[in-house]
Structure formats: structure tokens, C-alpha cells
N, C-alpha and C positions, 0 to 999 in steps of 0.2 A: 503494500500498498504506499504510494508517493502523494506526499501533500506538496502541491503547489503553491508559492506564496501567492496570496490575493492583494491586490493593490486596493486600496479604500475607494469607494465610489467618490466619482469627480461631482462636487456641489457647488453649484453657479453662487456667484455672490449676492447677497442679499440686498434688497434694493428696497426701500420704503415706497408704498403705493402712493403716498402724498408728495414725494418728489421726483418729479420727470427727469429733472436735468441732474447732472453732478454740482455739487457745491464748489463755487469758485468764489474768491474775493472780490468785492465783499458778500458775505452771505446775506440773502434776503430772508426775511420774514414770510411765513406763508399768512397769505391775507391784504400784505401790502400792495400798493399801488405798482410796485415796483415789480412785485411777482406775477401781478394780474398781466402785465404787459408782457411778460417773457422775457425779462432781462434788460439790462441797462444798457445804451452804448457808453463807452469808456468817459466822454466828455460829460455825461450828464448823473454823475456818482451822486447817491443821496448824501446829504449831510450826515455827519457821524453823530450830531446831537441829538438825542431822544428827543420826541415831540408828544405832545399828549396821545397822538394817535400810534406812535409807534413805542411808546414806554410800555414795559410789561408790566403786569399786575401787579406783580410783588414789590416792584420800584414804586409805584403808585399808590399804592397802601402804605408802605414805609413812609412816603412823604406826607401822605394826608395824616397820617399817627404822630408827625412829628411838630416841633415848638412852630406859633407864629411869630415871624420877625417884622420890624419895622424899616421902612427905609424913603428913601426919595428917588423917582427916576432921573437918573443923570442925562439919559438921551434914549430915543425910541425912533427907529426908523420905520414908517407903515411899509412904506415899498419895499425894503430888504427884510422886513418880516421879525425884527428883533432889536433889542436895545440892550441898556444897562441901567441896574439899580444901584445906587449907593447905600448901603447899610447905614442904618442908626448910629451902630457902634464904631463906625470910622473903619471896619476892615474894607478887604479887596472887593470891587465892584462885583455885582453877581448878574451873569449873564441871563436875559429873559426873551423867550420866545412867544412870538404871536399867539399861539394856540393855547398857550398857558395864562391869559388874561382872561378874566371874568369881568362882565359889565359891558355897559355899551359905548364907552368914551375909549379912544386912543389915546394912550398915556402920552403926556409932553413933559419936557423940562421940568421939574419942580414939583410935581405932583406928588403927594404922599400917598404911599401903599403899605400893604400888608402882604407877605408871601410866605410860602413854606420853601424849604429846598430839598432839592434831589441831588445824588452825585450824577456826574458825567460818565458815562463808559468811555473807555474800557479801564482805565486805572481807578476812576472814583477817586480821584485826587480835586478835583474841583466841583463846583456846585452851580445849579442853575436854578433859577427862582420859579415855582409853580404855585397854582392856585393863586396869582396875583390878583388883588383887590385895590382899586384907586379908593383911597379913603377921603381924601382932601384935594381937590382940583386946585393948581396953582391959580392965584390970583391975578387979574388983569392980562389973562391968557385965554386966547380964543381955544376953544378945545372942538374935535371932530369927532363925530358918532362914527362907528364903522359902517353906517348905511351912506356916508357922505356929506352929512348935514352940519354945518358949523355953527357952533352955539358960543355965545361969551359967557365968560364965568365972571 
């Protein structure tokens, strides 16, 4: 009786049914607009900053449970969709994205705000403001609503 060595059966590599393409850099989240388009041309890479739409549930929950800070709007560009807040305690300016601003007015320089903070991946060393609420509009400064109506304060 001779026994011949048998080779193990060849198993094809496993592929997730939810990912039709091999991961490339940057990794796209399923459900994002980039994913729906089927990829991104190299010139249109998405911003690495997490917006309200792309932030994970756990990061949102941690930010919501955090303390509320006060500050003053240093600068905000509606056309670019971001700006900076100077914290009340005098520390480094905090980045704010348009998707994290609550309320009907576009912030302008001098507006007092309250906000919570969320770390910016991948190293989580810097922070951005989330759940930003304008508490006091800057006096003698025209303000614009998100719909485009200009209102004097």
C-alpha cells in the first residue's frame, strides 16, 4: 500500500461582497459620495478632514459627550467652507468646517460661539470644532443667512 502525498486544495482569496474593487489609497468609506462615483481622479482627492458626513459614529458620540468650550470666530470663508475659532482660554486656533455650524447665520469675525472638540485623524493630535453655535453676533456687522439674505445686527 503506497500513500502519495496530497497537496492541499487551492482556495481562492476571499473578497468582501461589499467591496467590488481592491482598496487603494486613500481608502474610501462605503456610502460616501466618492464611493458612489466609483473612485476619484487623482486631482479631486477628498479632504482628509472628517466632516459631519464622513465622521464615524464613535467620534461623533465622543465629541457630543465632551465639554462645551467658548470662543470667538477669527475668520470664516463661506466660499471655501471653513474657518477658525480663537478659544476663550487663548490656546491655538481651532479649525471649523461648514458642516459643523448649527443655526441660520454664516459666522463672521467677532461672533461669539460655543463648540465641542473632535480630534482630526489620522494622528489625532489636532482638533476641530464641532456642534458650533453662534451665541452672540458681532455688533455693527452685517450677517448673512445660509440662504443668502443679508441682515444687519
